[in-house]
N, C-alpha and C positions, 0 to 999 in steps of 0.2 A: 458110729462113734461109740454110744453110752455099751456098757457090758450087759450082758443080757440075763444078769442075775445082780440083786443088791448086794454092795459091799459088805463084807463081816465084821463089825465092830470087835476086834481082839479085848477080851473082858475076862476072861477067865483061862484058869490054868492050861484049862482041855482045850480051850480055843488055840493057848500059845502054843503049847505040843504037838497039834494037828497043824498048826505052820508050818513048825520046825521039820517035820516031817517028811511035808510036802516037794521041800526041796532041799536041793543036792549044794547049789551055790548060788549066792545074796549080790546084788550090784549094789552098789552105795552112793547114792550124792552126799553131797558132804554137809556144803552150806544150809543150816537149818536143819541138817538131817541129825550127824552126829556134832557138830559146835555152830555156834552164833558169834562171828568171828573170830575172837580168842578164846571166846567162853565154851567152854567143852560142857555137852549138858549131860544131865544128870545119868549116871549107870550105863552112860556111853561103850566106856571100857570093860566093865562087868560083860556087857549085851556082848562084843565082838569076843573074849574070854569064854564067853559061851558056846558060840559059833564052834569058837578051836575046836575047843574040847568036845564038840557032837560030829567033831571030821568035815565041818562046808568048808568050801572052797568061795573064798571072800576075795572082791575086787569093788574097786571106786572109784567112779566116773562122774566125774565133775566138771560142769560146762564153767567153773571159774578158770580164764584164760593167764591170769596177771601171775600164778605161779606156776613154774615148772614143775616137773614130776620129781627132781632130787629134791624142790624146794617144800614137796610136798610131805616130801617122805621125811624130812626136819619137822616140817610142824609137827606129822603124828608122834615123830617121838619125843617132839617137845612135850607131848601128853602121856607119854609112857607107853606108844603102843609103836610096836615093832612092824613093819612094814615093808617086803619090796619094791624095790620100783616096777618091775612086772608088774604089780597088782594095782596099780594106777594109771589111771586114763583121762588127760585133761581135754579140754576143748582144744587149747594151744598147740596141743601132740597131735589132736586128730587133725587142725588145719595144717598142719607141717606134712603129714603124712598124705594129703591130700596134693599138694604143691607136688611132691614129688612125686607120689606113686599116681595118680589122676590125670595131674597136668603136666606130670615129664619135663619139669623146670629140672636145669640141670646145676649138683653144685659149681661153685666155681665159675661159672658163666652165668647164672640168670642171678638174679637179684630181688628182693621184698622189698618194699615200702611198710611198716608197721604203724599201724594208728591204735595202739594199747599198751601193755604193760612189759617186764622182762622177760616173766613167762613164756610168750610167744617167741621171743629172740633169743632165748636160749635154747627151746625146743628145735628152732630151724637153725642152730650154732652145729647141735650135736648130729644135724643131718648134710652137715659143711657147708651151710649156706649164708653167704653174708645179708647181712638186711639193712635198711637204714630205717632212719625214723625213730622209731620208741621211747628207748628212753632217754637219747640222746638233746644234752643240758642245755642245747643250742635252742630247743624250741621250746622253750620256757622264759623266752625272750618275746617283750611285745613283735606283732607279726609288721612288716613294712616289705610289701614285696620287692621294695626298691637294694631291700638291705637284706631278705634272708638270704643264708647263707644255701641255703637249698633252693634258690631260685636264680642267683647270681650268675652261675654259669649254663643257668638251662639244667632241665630235669635230667637223669641219668637215665640214658637210653636202652641200661641191660637191666630196668625194673620191669618184670614181668606178670608182680601179683601185687594188688593190696591185700591185705592181712586185716581186720579192723575186729577189735573186741575192746573188753574191758578198760579205761583208763581212769583213775582219776585224777589226772594232773591234764585233765582235757581242755583245752584254749583253743583261740580263733587261728595260732600260727600252727598248730595240729591240725585242727579242720581244713584251714584254707592246701596246706601241702597235699594234702589227701586227696582232696577236691580236684588238685590240678593232676596228677597224676592216675586219679579214673576217668577224667576228661581225654586220656589217650585214645580212651576206646576196649571195647570188650577183646579187637581180636590183636591188641599189643599187649592191655596189663589186666591178668583177670581180677576180680571183686569176690573176696570170700569173707565172710562172716563168721566169728567163731562161735556165737549162740545167739539164739534170739533171746534170752529172759530178759523181760522190761524192767524187773527190779531183783533186788536178791533183800534176806535179812540178815539185819545186824540183832542186835541184843539191843531190845526196847525200839529199833527203826525198821521200817523200809527206807530202802536205797534205791536208787537207778543203776541200773545192770545195764550191761555190755549191748542189750538190743536198742537201747536209747539211744548208746554213742552211734552205734552204726546206723539206726535212722536218720541222721540228722548228714553224712556223707551220704547216703543212696537216695536224701530226699533233694544233696541240692545238685548231685550227679547223673541223677536220674537213672539212678541203674539199683538193678536189683540184686543182693549178693547169694554165694552158695554158701549155704551153712552148715559147720560141721560138727558142732557138737550136736547134745540131745535136742530132738526125738531125732537126727538122723542118723540113716544108718549102718552108712560108711563105719561110724562110729562101734554101733553095735555087732557088724559084721567082723570088723579086725580084733574085738574081745573073743567073740566066739570062735575065730580063728583061729589065735594062739593062745587060746586056753583050752582047745578042743571039750568046748560045752556043749551037753546034752539042752537043747534051748527048753525044751518041756519041762525041767526038772531047775529051771534058774527064775529068780524073783528080783525086778527090780524095785527098790526102794527109796522113795525121794518125796519132796514136799511140794510140788509144780505139778499139778493135772496135763501144763498142756506142754510140758516135757518131759518131764521123770515119768510120769506114769503112761503117755502117750505114747514113749520110747519103748518102753513094757510091753504097749498093748500092742500098736506096730510092728514091732518084733516077732511079735507072736511067741513070747517069753509066759514061761508055764504057769507068772503072777507078776500081781503088784501089789506091792505094802506104800500108801500115802501115810507118812506121818505128819501132825497136824504143829509141828514144833517150829516150825517154817512160814511159807507163806499161805496156804489154804486153811480154809475152815470145816468144821464141820459139813454145815449147810450145803458148801460145794461139791462136798465129796459125796453126797448122796443124790443133788440134784441129777432129773434127768436133760441132758441137754446135745446138742450135734456140734457144740462148740468144741467138747473136749471129753474124752473116756473118763468113766467111772472105775474108781481100784478094785480089786478084788479084796482086799482088806483096808482097813484104817485102824490106826492109834493114838493118841495124842502124841507120847515121843519113844522113840526104841528101849529104854529104859522101864516102862509101862510093862513090855514083855518080858522083861529081866526078873521085875520085881514079882511077876507071875507065877513066873516058871519056876525061879528060884529053889 
């Protein structure tokens, strides 16, 4: 699992320019790499502009399922970054693709129960799927099995899958109804998790992530989900196929060793860059372990490379 050579810390202009020259395409995680919540990290825009001036291709690959690609496009715009929706891949979008293309569920016939936020439902809707749960305000009410509108008339027999992801409004009502659908069994209701991230970074805080939410219903149901976000290779294959990329000239940039760097390592991309602006530390980046791969390169934050090479 570990890299055969020690990670290179980018500390000089020569390091930075050599890094740029090695790749044609860059895949970026977002949270902890470009921004922390609504805080844009210093010199992020300048770094992205530098890549554009060098003729590089750029894609954004995030495990955050709470926002749809369209919502992400608007978030980029709020920071002054013009991004096409085709450049954005989220774990919610990857989960919707999995439901349609791998499970072969049929829009207009099969329904999906969502434990998660609007991003999942919006991506399902663009593919023609009806979903239940999600941001339905009735789930905010205290749970009573005899009064819940989701149980009064029995479970919806057309629900064929559960997609679970990060939900900032998680409560007992949401967990209880999700469990009822998962208890229907693997042959009737498939179990999909958006991503494995146990935590995610915000400015000054580390908060519970989708993996922590999904683990709760996985535990209560005794079932193991199929994960669709990084480091799942289905997500990478979709990007490589859609953009016709040469994987040997692609660099994955992220802030997590067990998802972002593993994604690049197991996907046999040309290289990986770990930034220390999110979850990881330099000590973990350099550690030799079978638990996660080491990056090819690492740096404090993206803006540091811009500052070195401007």
